[in-house]
C-alpha positions, 0 to 999 in steps of 0.5 A: 486485542487491545488491553488498553483501550479506554472507551469513552461516550466519544460516538466516533462512528456518528462524528466519521459518519457526519463528516463524511456525509458531508464532506465535498471536493468542493472545500477539499485543499488544491495539494490535496487533490493534487497528492491524491491523482498523483497516489492514482497515477502511482497505483494504475501502474503498479496494477497494471505491472503487477496483473501476472505476479505469481498466483495472479492467474490462480485467484482470477480463475477462481474469484472470475468463476463465482459468477456473471457479473460484470459491472467493473473492469479487472485491469490488463485483463479484458475480464469485468467481474462483480465490483467486489471481485473486481476490486479484489483482483485489482489490489491483488494485481498492485501488492504484487510487487510490494511496489504501491505507495505506503506509510499512513500520515500523522499530523505531526508528519510521522508514519505508520506502517500502511498500504492503504492507496491498494483497497481504496484506488480498486475500490474507487475504480470499481464501485465509480465504475458500477455507478458510471459516477462522475470523475469528481465524485470518484476522487471526492470518495477516494480522498475521504476513504484515505483520510479515514483508513490513514487516520484509523491506522495512525489511532490505532498505535499499529505496529508489524510487531503486533502479528496483525496486518491492517491492510485487513482492517483500516482498509476495509473501513477506509474502503466502504467509506468510498461506497459509501460516498459514492452511493450518498450514504446518509449517515445511519448506512454509514454505521451499519457499513462500518459495521459490517466492516468490523466484522469482515476485518482480519489479516496476519504477517506470518505470510511475510514471514513464510515468503506466502504468496497470500500476502497480498491477500488481506488488501486484496479482501479488504477491496472485496470486503469494504463494498460487500460490507456498504453494499449490505447497507445500501441494502438496509441490513444493520449494523453495529452503531459505533463501530470505531468505540464500542467496547468490542469494538476497532479501538479494542480489536485492532489497536494495539496502542489506541490514541483514540482522540488522533482520529476526530483531531482535525478531521474535515480539515486535513486530510491524509493517506498514504505519505509514501510513493517508493522508488524501489519495488520491496519492502518498506522496512529494507528500503533504509539498508537499500537506500544507503547502499545505493548512496554508497554504490553511487558517490564511490563509482562502485561496482559489485566487484568492487566488494569484498563484504557488507555489514548492515546494522540495523535496529532490534525489531528489524532484525527480528523482522520478516525482511532480515532472514537468509534469503531464500536457496531457491527462490520462487516467486517475488515474494522472496526477494520483495520482503528480504533485505539481502537480497536487496542490497545484492540486487541494488549493488548491480542493477542500481535499483530494484524493480519488479524485472529483478525479481524473477526467480531466474534473477533472485537465483543467478550467480552474480546475486548468490556470490553477493549474498554470501558477503552481506551479514545483517547487525542488531546494533541501532538503539531500539527507538530508532525507525526506518534508519539503517547504517551500511559498511561495505568493505573493498577489496582495496581496503577501503571501509565505507560508511554511510547512515540513512535517516531519511529514506527516500520516497517521504514525502517531508523528507526526502520526497520523489520529484515528480517527474521520478513518478511519472517516470515510474508509472511509464516503466511499471506500464511497459513492464506490464506489457498490456499497454503501449506508450499511446495508452499509457499517455492516454492513462494519466492524461485521464487522472491528470484531468480526473475532474473533469471526466463525467463517468470514471467508465471513460478513465477504466474503459482504458484500463480494460 
């Protein structure tokens, strides 16, 4: 709970609700629309890659047992479920390799930790399919939900050291906004939905320290809870008047360092969302160190056999965090590798990248990986105020001491973006890894997303994802 929330007379929920009710796709910038469709393509590829990741079949068995409703598609499985449960399962698949878009975008192009698309895309597709609404309507709602979740993350002053997981907080309101827009909510209904969203918020980063499969749940429950919040509001079940800025609202309960004015700054003029499309399947906190390692590998033509030692220099906060823990002696699921700087560096040196195929238990236990892990040390020598930086020193058997500092990590749309071609290649590789769709089907899915505004019904897309 924030001790610093200041409750002005500003009716934040009312301002947001009015904006959502009035906003139209036709008034949104072309660049905003293009980015949303690129995140959607990336998201769909990540869902299909993650269908069979550890624990997901068990979760499907549970949630598909709850009833016969078949409103929406559970992607890559042939199954159907009630929209809240379909969104949950699709969100879980997307989260499984930590390969989905991240980073709540702020007005100054800085980033606050967040995983927005992992909730908002499954919500938009599940609710859109249930309503058989147009592709343009889904796109409009998705942009609005992404923007709200991003603004909430930035205005909350969220940081992972707070212990919470904002995929289970800001995403719920963003998803509720999406479901409400598709349903044609009034401002009063949006208010109620935000209140119901607030009462379902939760999430802890402890799962990341414990390397538990439950790290997927805040984002996944966020998707389900968003739809439940909107469905309750549509049914006439009343909620809070201002769930965002009430004395015991969002800014008090889920904002470590709130700056409420950022929520409404240029609302309706600029639209924000995840600002990083990941180049590697792992936690973004591991990417600066991995990026530095890969740059040295490429620049000097290194192989794993050349390495005598690798020193990794990070901030004290990173060293204390879940990605700097010693790597498991007996890795059992993808989670062990996703949230490990040492593993990412070892896999990166061997394979030149980190993708879902490098996160199997067999690969993580392999002799080459274990040998390199024994040569990696992590040091908290960088200034505490730095963020998303790392320095790596590789000492070779030849006696060379090679140094690389990274400040602009690959994937950031403002500082070092992935090319459009790289995003498309990532999509195809993920679909191929998942194994549910062939190249022809992948092409057709991509074509439908590229022409989303022209689809009379979003079912033209979701039917291809079954």
